[in-house]
N, C-alpha and C positions, 0 to 999 in steps of 0.2 A: 061594312067597311066599304069605303069607294075606293077603287083602282083607279090608278091613273095610267093612260096609255103615252108612252115615250116616243117622242119623233125624232128625226135627225137634228132638228133647229134645236133642240133640248141639250145636246150634247155640245159643250163647250169645247174651245179650241185646244185646252190643256186636258181635256177628256173628262172634267166634272160634268155631272148631270144637273143643269140647273132646275129642273123641275124638283129634284131633292132637296138643292138648297133653299129654294123657296119655300118648302114645306118646313124644313128644320127653323127657318127664321120667322114664322108665321107666329108662333108664340112669344117670340121676342116683341114683335113688333105690336102685338096685343098688350104686351107687358109694360112695353114703353108708352103706350097710348094712356093705359091707366095710370101709371105714374104720374105722366104729365097732367092728365085730369085732375089728380090729387094734389099736386103742386099748384096749380093753379086755385084750386078751391082754399087754399090757406096764403094766396098771394106771394108765392115764394119769389116771384121775380123782384117784387119789392123788398122783400125781406133780403134777399142776396144783394141789393144795393148798399144796405145799412152793416153788413157784416164784411169785414174788409176782406178775409181771405176767399171770400165767396166770389167779388165781383168778376173776375177773371174766370174763375172757374165754372161759373153758371153760365157764361157765354160759350165756354166750350162744350158744356154739356147740352146746351141747346144745339148746337153745331153738329154734335153726335146723333141727337134725337130726330133730325132732318133726314138722316140716313133711313132711319127706320118707318118713317111716315109713309113713302110709297114701296111697292114691289117691284124688286129689280125684273127688269124685263129680259134678261139675258144678255150674255155677251154678244149675240149673234143679232141682237134686236136693239142696239147702242145702249146698253146697259152695262153693268159691271164696272172695273177700274178703266178709267179712259185712257190710263199711261200703261196699260198692260202690254209687256214686251212679248209676252206670248202670242197674245192677239195679232200683234204687229207683224211679229216674224211670220207667222203662219200664214196670213193674208198675203203678206211680200212674195210668199214662196207659192200661193195658191193651194195650200193644204187644209184640208177641212179639220184635221187636227195633228197633233205633233206626231202622232203614230205614225205618219206618212215619212217624216223626217229620218233620213239615214245617216245624220250626223250623230254624235254622241248623244245619248238619250239618259238620265237627264240633264239637261245643259242648264247653266247658271241661273237662266231665266226662271227655273222652278224653285229655287231656293227659299224664295218668301212663300210660297203655296206649301210647300212642305212643313215650315213651321206653323201653319196655320192648319192645314189638313192632317192632322196627326193620326188619321184613320186608314191610311194608304190607299184610299179611294183612287186617287188621280193615278198612282202606279198600276192599279189593279186595271182600272179602266183601259188606260194606254195599252198595256200588256195584251189585255183582251182584243182591244180592236187591232192591235198589230196581227195577232194570231187569226182572228176570224172575220175582220173587215168591221167596217162601221155599220153596215145594215144588219149583220148577223150578232153585232153588240147590242144594238137597239132592239133587237127581236128578244133577245136573251133577258132584256129588261121589262119586258111586256109579258104578264102572267097569261096563260092560255086560258081563254074564255069558253 
């Protein structure tokens, strides 16, 4: 099993670990590509044009598939949600992560992320960064070789 080495750039402003996210989405990307190939093999694009309820839905499907074509470079490398309020706030205040913020955490900017990331990864990460600092947090993610 190959282990990943985590670096500071891998930690998003919200505390998420970009390498873990990329790893989780790899299987989805591969499956989406396989589905696209199978749909092309049966000329699904033309089929969707003649099925009334599929016309608009197929266009939406194609748009969502664009998301899975490439690998997100991470929010520190111009990836992720371009409208992310967390990133905008942290960069405006020159914070590496929200763990540095002394205002009430979590603020309302996290509401959407908490609905999506139901595994408490964000909360655990931010709490760990607050307690031990970003460098020690990253060290705790890296296995001892």
